[in-house]
N, C-alpha and C positions, 0 to 999 in steps of 0.2 A: 089474238097476238098481244104479247106484253113485252115491255123493255125491262131488262134486269141490268143493274149497274154494280160492278165490282168496285165499291165506292171507296175503300181504304186508300187506293192509290189513284183515284180518278181526279184529274185537275178541276179546279173550280170553274174555269172557263168552259170546260166540256160539260160539267153538270148543269151550268146555266143554259147551254144550248138544249140539253135534254129536257130541262124543266119547261122551257118555252115550247118545245116540240110536243111534249105530253099534253100541254094545255091546248095547243093549236089543233092537234089531231085527236084529242080525247083518248089517249092511249094510257092504260095503267102502267106506271113506271115505278119500279121498286129499287131502292138503294140498299145493298146488303153490305154491312161493315161490322167490324168488331169494336167500334167506338161510335159514340153518338155523333151524327153528322147533321148539320142544319139542312133543312129541306124547305122548299117553297110551300106556302099554304095552297093546297089544291086538292080537289076531289080525286085527282088522277095520280098523285105522287105520294108514296109512302116509303117507310124505311123498316128494315128488319135488322136488329142488332143481335149479333151472335157472340158467344163467348170467345175470348182471345185464344188463339192457337193456330198452328200452321194448317192452312187449307180449310178451316172451319167455314169461312164465308163462301169459298169456292164450292164446298160440298153442299151447302144450303142452296146456292144458286142452281146447281145441277139437279138437286132434289125437287125444287119448285118449278123450274122451267119446263116448257112443253115444246114439242116439235113446232117449228115455225116462229118461236120467240127470238128476240134480238137481245144479245148480251154484249155489254160494253166492258172490255177488260184488256189489260196489257199483259196478263198472265197467260203465257203460251200453253202450259198444261191445262188450264181451265178452258181456254179457247178450243183445245183439242177435244175435251170432253163435251163441250157444247156442240161442236160439229158432229161428233159421234151420235149425239142425241137428236140430230137433224135440226138444230137451231142455227142461227147466224151469229157470228162473233165479229166485232169490230174493235180495233184498238183505239185509244184516245187520240192517236195520231192519224186515224183514218184508214188503217190497214184492214182490209177485209180478209178474214181467215176462212178458207174453204178447205176441202179435204186435202188437196195437194199442198197449198201454201202452209197449212198448219204443221204438216209433217216435216216440211223443209225447215220451218222455224224451230221446231222441237229439236231437230238434229243440230242446228246451229247453236241453240241454247245449251244443249248437252256438251258440245265441243268447247264452248266458252267456259262452262263450269269445270271441265277437265283442265283447261288452261289456268283458271283461278286456283284450283286445288293444287296445281303444280307450282304455284307461287308467282305466276305471271300477272302483271297489272293489266286489266282489260278495260278499265274505265266504266263509267255508267252511261246511261242514256243522256243525250243532250237535252237542255231545257226545252219545254214546249214553246214553239214559235207561233206567230200569228198565221204563218203559212200552214203549220200543222193543224191549227184550229179550223182553218178554212177547208183543208183536205178532209178533216173529220166531218164537218157540216155537210159537205158535198156527198161523202160516202154514206152518211146517215140518211140523207134524202133519197139517194138511189136505192139503198137497201130497204127502207120503209116503203117506198113506192112498189118495189117487187113483192115484198111480203104482203102488203095490203091487197095488191091485185091477186096474188095467190089465194088469200083468204076469201076474197069475193068469188073466185072461181070454184073454191071448195064448197061454198054454201049456196 
């Protein structure tokens, strides 16, 4: 099991939690971005820099990830692709994407896109709060516990 981070839009506070988790649990963690992102010095943390362009980082994550891997992303289409490939996706705010929730979020995203293209102001996401960071840390812990138990049962 590996952790993949859609790093271009991942907040620093969330990356720091993931760096500590990678070290503590000795899990290979890879940041994928189209720009150079600072990473902690660790045998378990690496980065992959892709060329700039729409969905290039997303495509690389989906290409490299395996069934049972964990992907951190706020990108709903990427989360959908991860779930289709039998991975687990969590947003930086701690939302767990599963088969049902990811399709609901895709529908809501598409509706908001239609509103924006019609000229409506929809606003952006609110800033990440300390409560969001805590929700993420809790969801990360629950998800990793499940994935690690599943890996032990499979081996």
